[in-house]
N, C-alpha and C positions, 0 to 999 in steps of 0.2 A: 776295554772289552770290545771285541768285534761286534759290529752291528749289521743287522739285515735291513738296511735302509732302502726305501724306494724314493722318497722325497720328503724333506721336513715340512711340517705343517705350521702355518703362521696365521694368527688372527688378522694381521694387517694386510691391506691390499699391497701388492708388490709395487716397488718404486719404478720398475721398468715397465713402461706402458706399451712396448712393442708386442705385436701379435705373435705369439709362438707358432711354431710350425703346425702343431695340432690344432690350432684355433684359426677360424676364418672369420673375417669381418663381414657383416651383412651388406656392406656397400660394395663388396667385390663383385656382386652381380650374379655370376654363374653359380649354379647349384647342381649337385650331382643328380643324374637321372636314376630313378629307382622304379622302373616299370616291370610288369610281368611277375608280380609276387602273389597273385591270387586276388580274386574279387571279394575283398573284405569290405571295409568302409571307404567309399569314394565320394569325394565332394566336388573338387574343383578341377575342370578339364582344360584350362587354359595352358598355354606353353609356359615353361619356367621362366624364360627370359622377360616376356611382356605378359602381364596378366590383364585379361579383358573383364571388365565388371559384368557379372551376371552369367558368365560362362562356367557354370558350376555343375559339371556332369562328368567325371571320369577318372580324375587322378587320385592317388592315395591320399588318405587323410593325413595332414601335416599337424604334428603335435609338438609344440615347443615346451621342453622341460627346462624350467629355470631353477637353478640350485646355487646357493652361495657356498655351502660346504663342498670342498673339492677332495676331501678324503674322509675315511671313516665310514660308519654305517650308511649315512645318507648317500654318500657317493656310490657305495656298492648297490644300494637300492636302485638308484637311477640307472646305473650301468646295466643291471639285470633287466630292468624294464625296457631299456633301449634295445638290448639284444633280443628280447622276446618280441617286441613290437616289429622289429625289422623282419623277423621270421614269419610274423603274421601279415605282412604286407603293408604296414603303415609306414609313414615317413616321419621318424622321430628326429628332432633337432634339439641340441642341448646348448643352453646359454649358461656360462659359468665363468668365474674368474680363472686367469691363467695360474699354472702351478698345480700341485697335488696330483692325484691319480685320476680324477674323473675325466678330464679332457682327453688324456692319452687312451684310457680304457674305452671311452665311447667312440673315439676315432678308430680304434682297433676293431671294435664291434661292427663298424661300418656307418656310424651316424655322422651327420654334420655337426660340428662344434663351432659356436660363436663365441667370441671373447666379450665377456661382460665383467668389467672391473668393479668390485664391490668388497667393502669390509664386512666382517662377520657380525659386528654389532652396529646398531643404528648410531648415527652421529650427524655432525654438520654436512657431511658429504652426501646425505641421503637424497636431496633434490637432484643433484648431478647424477647419482646412480640411477634414480628413477627416470631421468631424462635419457640417459644412455639406453636403458632397457626399452623405453618407448620408441626410440629410433630403431632399435632391433626389430621390435614387434611390427612397426610400420613397414620396414623394408621386407621383412620375411612374409607377413601376411598369413599367420598360422590359422588353421581352423579351430584350434583349442590350445589354451595355455594351461599347463600343469605346473604349479609352483611347489617347491619342496623347501621345508624348513621355514622358520619364522622370518628371517631377513628376506628371503626370496618372496615370501607371501606379502610382506610389507611393500617392497618396491613394485612387485608385479601386479598387485591389485590397485596400487595407486596409478601405475602406468596405464593399465587397461580400463579400470573402472567400469567393467561390465559390457564394454563394446564388443569384446570377443569372449565366447564361452570359456570360463575359468574354473579350474579345479584347484583347490588348495589342500595341501597335505602337510600338516604341521610337524609330524615326526616328534612329538612332545611339545606341549604348549609353552610359549615363551613366558607366560606369567608364573609358571612353576619354577622358573629359575631366578625370580626376583621377589622382593618383598618391599613393603612400604609404599612409597609413591610410585615407583617404577611398577610394582605389581598392579596397582590400580590403573595406571596408564595403559599397561598392556591389556588388561581385561577390557577397558573401555574401547581400545582399538579394535580388538577382535570382535566385540559386539557390533561396532559400526561397519567394519570391513566385510562382515558376513554377507552383506547385501550385494557385494561385487563377486561373489563366488556361487557358481551354480551348484556346487557341491563341496562340503568339507569332508575330505577322506581321512578317516582315522585308522590307525594301524592296530587298534585294540578297543574292545568295548569299554574298558576303563578309561581310555583317552576320550571317547565320546561322552561318557558319563561326566567326566571332569569339565568338558566344555559346556554341557547342559547346566551343570551346577553353577557355572560362571555366569549363566544368563545369555549365552550365545545362541541366537535363533537362526538356524540354517537348516539347509537340506543335508542330512547326515548320511554317510555311507561308511561302513566298517569293512576294510579290506586288510586282513592281517598280513604281516610281513612274511615273505617267503625266501627261500635260498635255493641256489643251484645245486640240486642233489647229485648231479654228475661230478661237479667240481669238488664238493664236500662229501666224499664217499666214506663209508665206514672203514676205520683203520684197526687192524688186529695187532697182535703183539709183535709180529714181524715188521709191520709198518711203523709201529712205535720205535723200535730199535733203529730202523733205517732213518727216520726223521731226526732222531737225536744225533745220529752220526753226521748228518748233512748240515745241521744247523751250527754255524761257527760259534754262537754265543754259548752253546752247551758243551764246549770242549772242556774236559776235566771233570764233568759231571758224571757220576756213575750211572750205568744203564739201569741199575735196580733202584736209584734214588726216587722216592715219591716226588713227583714234579706237579706243582700248582701253577697254573697259567692264568693270567688276566690280560685280555685283549681289549684295548679301548683307548681312546684319546686321554692323555694325562691331563685331567682337569677336575675341577671340584664336582662336576656332575657325575662322573664315573666312580667317585669315591675311593680312589686308590689310597688316600690318606687313612681312611678307616681300615683298609686292609693291612697297611703297615702297622697300625696300632695293634691289630689282632695277631700279627705275625709272631712275636715272641712266644705267645701262648701256644700257637700252632706248632712252632719249631720244638717247643718243650714237649708237646704231646706226641709228635711224630719225629723221632730222631732221624737225622739225615735228609729231611725234606728240603726242597729248594723252591723258591718263589721267583717267577719270571714275569716282569711287566712289559708287555708288548705295546708299543705306540709312543707317540710324542705329543707334546702340547704345552700349554702355558705353565703348568705346574711341575714340569719335569725337574727343574733345578731345586725347588723346595722338597720334592719327593727324594731326590738323590741325596740331599743333605740330611734327611730324616731316616733314610733306610739303613739297616744293618749291612754288614759285609756279605752276608749270604743271599742277598736279594740281587737279581740279575736284571738290568735294564737292556732290553734288546733293541730298542729303537723302533721306528716304523717299519712295516713290512708290506710287500706287494701280495704275498701269499699267506695268509693266516692259516690256511689248511695244514701247512706243515707243523705249526705250533699246536694246533688242536690234535694232530696225530701223535705228537711227542708227549702230550700231557697225559696225566693220570686223572686230574680233576680241573675244571674250568670254573672261575669264580668271576662275578661282576657285581660289586657292592655299590650299585648306583643310588643316587639320591633322587632322581626323577628320570623318567623315560616315557616313551610312547609304547614301543615294544622293541626292546634291544635286539639287534641283529646277530651280535656275537654269540649269545647263548643258542640261538637256532642253528647257527653254523656248527657250534661245538656238538650239539646233540645229533645233527646229521652225520658227523664223523664218529659217532658212537661214544661220546664222552659225557658223563654226568656233570651237571652244573649246580652251583649254589648261587642263588640270586637274593637280592633284597626285595621286599614286598612293595614294589612300585607298580605304576600302571603298565599292564601288559605282562607282568612276570608270571603271575598265577595262570593266565591263559596260555602262555607258551610252554608250560611244563606239562608232562604226560599226567594222566590221572593217577593219583596216589603218591606223587613225588613231593607235593608241597610240604608235608610234615618234616621231611628230611632235608629239603633243598631250599626252603624259603625262610628268610630271617627278616627281622625288622630292619629298616635302614638306619644307618649311623649308629649301629650297635656292635662295637668291636667284640664284646663278650659273647654274644649269641653267634656272631660270624665265626669266631674261633672254635666254638663248640661244634657247629655243624660241619665245618671244614675238617677238623680233627677226627670226628667220627667217621667220615667217608675215606680220608686218606689212610686211616689205620685199618681199613677193612677193604683190601683189594677185591675180594670176591663180591662184595656188595656194589662196589664201584663198577665192576664188569657187568653185573646184572642190570643196574640202573642205566648204564650206557647203552646196552642192547635195546631196552625199552624205549630210551629216548630217540634212538636212531629210527626206529619204526614209526614213532609218533611224528618226527620231523618230516619224514619222507611221505607220510600219508596226509598230514595236515598243513604243512608249510612248504610245499613245493612252489617254486617261483612261477611255474607255468599256471598254476591256479590263480596267482596274483595277476599275471598278464591277461588271462581270459576275463577275470572279473573287471579289470580296468577297461578292457576293450568294450565290454558290454556297457559299462558306465558311460564311456565316450559316446556310444551310440544313442543312449538315453538322452544325454545332454544336448547334442547337436543334431539328433535325427529328426527329419521332417515329420510334421504331423499332418494328417489329412485335412483337418479343420483349421489349420494355421496358415498364415500368409507364407509365400514362398521364402525359403531360407537363403540368407547370404552366406557366402564362404567367409573365412576369416580375413582374407586379403581385401575383399570388398568392404567388410566392416571396418577394418583398420584404416582404410583410406577414405571412408565416408561416402562411397559411390554405390550405385544400385543399378538395376536393369533399366530403369526409367531415365537414366542420365544423371546429371548433376542435380543436387537437391534444389539449387537456386533456379533452375529452369522450370521446376514444378510450381514455383511460387510459394513454397513453404519450407521451413527449416528442416534439415535432415534429422530423422530419429536417431541415427548413429552418430555419435560424437566424432567430429572431424579432428584429425591431428594434422597440424601444419608444420612446416619446416621452421617457421618463426618461433613457434611455441611447441617444443618437443613433448610437453606434458599434456597437450591438448588445451582446449579452452578452459581457463581458470585452473590450470594444473598447480601452479604455485599456491593459489588459495586453498586448493584441496589439501596439499601437504600441510599448510599452516593450520587450517581449520580442523582437520580430522586427526592429524598426528600430534599436533602440539596444542590441543585445546586446553588442557590445564594451564599451560603457560599464558595462553591468551586470556584466560579467566584472571590470572594474576595481573596481567597488563591492564585489563579493563578495570580492576580494582584501583590500580595505581592512577590511572587517568581520572577515575571518579573522584579520588582523593585530591588530585590537583585541581579539578574543576570547583570542588567545594571550597578549597583554599582560595582560589581566584575570586569566587563569589564574596567571601569574607573580606578580602582586600578591597573589592570594588565598593562594598557597603561602608567600610571604614575609612575609604580614602579621603573624603572631605574633612573628616576630623583630623587625620594625620597631616593634611595640608595646612589646617588652621594651626595645629601645634608647631609645624615648621615655621610658619609666619610669625607666630609669637616668639619662638626662639631666635629668629633673625633680629627681631626687635630688641631682644634682651642682649644679644651679642653683636655689637656693631661691626666688630672685626670679621665676623662670618659673612655679612653682606658685602663688605669691601673686598673680600677674598685675601686678606692679609694673613698669611701663615707664618708665624714665627714661634720659635721655642722660647720658653720662659719659665721662671720660677716665681713663686709668690707665697706669702704666708696666708694660712687660712684657719678657719676655726676648727673645732673638734668635729669629727665625722668619721664614718667608716670608709673603708677602701672602696672606691667606685670609679666609674668611667661614664662620662656623658657622651651624648651623640656626637659632639664636636671633637672628641678624642681626648678630653680632659681627664687626667688621672690624678688622684690625690691620696695621700696617707693622713693618718690622724695627726693634726697639728701642723703639717706642712704640705702644701700642694705642689707636686712636681709632675710635669707631664707636657703633652703637646696640646695646645689650644689655639684656635684662631685668633683669640684676643691676646691681650698683654699677659705677662706672667702673673701680675697681681690679680687679674681677672680669673685666670685659670685656677689660682690657689683659692680664691674666694669661692668659686663655683665647686671646686673639689672639697673645700672645707665644709660646705653646706650639705655634702652627701649627694651630689648630682650623680646618678648612675644606677646600676643594677643592684648593688648591695650596700647602699649608703645606710646611715644610721636611721633615726626615726624619721619617717617621711609622712606627709600628709597628702591625701589625694582629694581631688575635687572633680567634678564633672563640668565640662564646658560644652553647652549645647550649641550645635550648629545645625539648625533645621531639625531633621529627624534623627541626626546622627549624634550619639553621645560618645565623647572621647574621654577616657580616663588618663589624666596626666600624672607624672610622678609626684608633683607637688603643686600647690595652688599658686597661681601668678599673684594673688593678693597677699601672699605671705611675705613678700619682700618690700611691699609698699610701706 
């Protein structure tokens, strides 16, 4: 099937560590000049090449956006923010892994892009990823750091730790994606890391409520997602036919066929497996309907294997607006979200949507659409019923689509988002009349101030100093271990405590053990002489056992390895010397304060 591919998406960090053409390393030195865009927020007036501490009066506000997802909804949100902030006179810089669409889109918008290699999920490489990001922040010296998604928030807040004003935007909580021990670890991390963020920016009121219920104490701000309403314009019937003609994946599909489209990363979060479970009932209720899954992801092979023949996999796309224009109905059966971007884009294009009731879904729908367009998550039956009712009624679809378009353009325009975040930036880093003079981010990142080096003043600097020898700053490795791996440290502490208790027991029992060893050497002369020979000997009745010298015996005959002669080994084996011998008598031999329990009484053989 032909695909409308932009670039494949992979969870792993690329093996090729070379810097792509659209990425720039912070060590390159030169940065593009961006003057004359209007007197908005201005903080640092030093030249770009060499920054002078304390010269904080006149250049545009530098905002570093850190994002690990390089495609999908988060990448589109960051790209729209960068484009809007450039138009408002700010200097946005994007740090992201190579690949995907984010780097190229941000570069095309006019922003500087820095290469930060990082995996999507936390792992053993987290300290190195944090160190790389700390070097980027130290070299760039931003006035504010804005992290997007859980992984960027993890590495970014560990790298900065409050030295530079930081905003974290989770775009759906990481603990919603896990359960068990991982869920508890994620909740504990978010509770602790909230102290390093000046604001936690949520994209919906539901997302903020989830954070409060999890016990996260922070400065909250709700800025709902927005879309570019010029790019995602309403599409009429003529635009629908034109879009179906231009898309290669729809060749052979009749123009009049009801088309259901799902745009999103192919993964468990987006719930395409639930949609495939519901599709046979939808196809039976709406004859001739077709389903298109747009996107790529880790679950694509499993989904392809489970999908029937009338389901189209279109692959990743650089322009989802064409798919919204071609669709009759857009569906997104997510298991968790913050506020999904795809439904907002579809509504801006004039298409009704069917969503699962997760965070942000009810807030994104127009008033009165929830009874028809909202279903429980992971419920194929309810999803099939809602989709069938809308696809079988084109007039209702057109009416809901027109209402959705007006709602999206009025409530979810990206320009409203950019304005709200610009105001928030000013609140976070704006100088206060009663406060001390503010430092810019570059001064804070290097630990310098107007008074010169902190050591000259005779007191330690209040701003944490980042050195080349320790990219994470003072105690950075300890911060990673203590605040991210705290449950593992608890387990290690328990292991060490158990070892210490065992060592104390051994120390208190050691005199008795030494006395038993001395007595055993007296009973076995061959052990003291070091004579090790193999031997056999006859012995009395006794169970199978093994003594400390290696003697092994069966009932009636002693065979084994013993330091003494074979007869001696058989005799000891026959007497049941060892762990599971026959009847054994015990006695206590007192050695000072220590009481040692021996397997049998030394007086027994006299």
